[in-house]
N, C-alpha and C positions, 0 to 999 in steps of 0.2 A: 504494500500500500504506500502510495507516494506521500501521504500525510503523516506517516509514522514518525518521521524526524521531528515534526512539530510537537507531537505528543511527548516525545522524549525530552525535548527542550522544556516543555511545560512542567514535566515531572521533575526535572533537575532544578528548575527555578523554584518550584514549590518546596523541595527538600532543603534547599539552601536558603530559603527565605528571601528569594529574589523575584524578579518579574521577567517573563519572556518578552523579548523585544521583537515585534513582527518584522519580517524581512523588509517590508515597504518602509518601515520607519527607522531602519538601522543607520544608514549613512555613516558607516565606520564604527558603529557601536557593537559591543559583543552580543552574543545570542541571549545572554541573561544579564539583566541589570542587577547589580548587587552592591551593597555599601563598601565591601572590602575587595571583591574579586571582579576580574574581567573574565567572564566565563564563556568559552567557546565550546560548543557541544558537537561531537562527531559521533554519528550513529552508523555502525557497520554491522553487516551480517555476522561477522566473526572477527575477533581480535587475533593478532599474531600469536601463535603457540609459544614462541620464545618469550613473549612478554608475559603471558600467563604463567609460564614456568618460572620466570624471574620473580614474579610476585609470590608464587608458592614458596620459593626459596626464602624470600624476605619474611613471609609469615611463619615459616618453620623456625627461623632464627629469632623471631621476636619473643622476648621474655620480659617479665615484670611489667606488663602493661604498655610496653613500648609499641609505637606505631610502625608497622612495616611499610617501607617505601622502596621504590626502585629508582635509581638515578641512571639516566640515559646520557651517555657521553659520546660525542662524535669526535673521532680522531682528528687532531690538529686544531680543535676548537677550544675556546676558553671555558674553563669549568663554570664560570658565572653564567654561561649560556646553556648549561646542561638542563635537561628536563627531569622533573620529579613526578613520579606516578605513585598515587596512593588510592586506596579504596574510598569511594564516596562516603560510606558510613564513617570511616575514620576522619575524613575531613569535616563531616557534620559534627562529630564529637569535639574536634579541635576548635571549631568556630563557636560552640555553645559554652 
């Protein structure tokens, strides 16, 4: 269904306490308007297996209430530009 991505954006906005910005009103705005975050939502049929495996490794290593994260680094790039992946539920807990 072509409107599934809109429903996903609405669900993410609701969970994070933000508001979905309609495509027609974006003008460079993120998918979800939020007080602290600029949220861009990507909806895919399936995420890469290697990424799921990396998160499973982080979760298996998380102890004492620590939040599992995956840091994605591109060779030759500055570490300040690395990407950080964490589960939405963990982000919700960190924001509350």
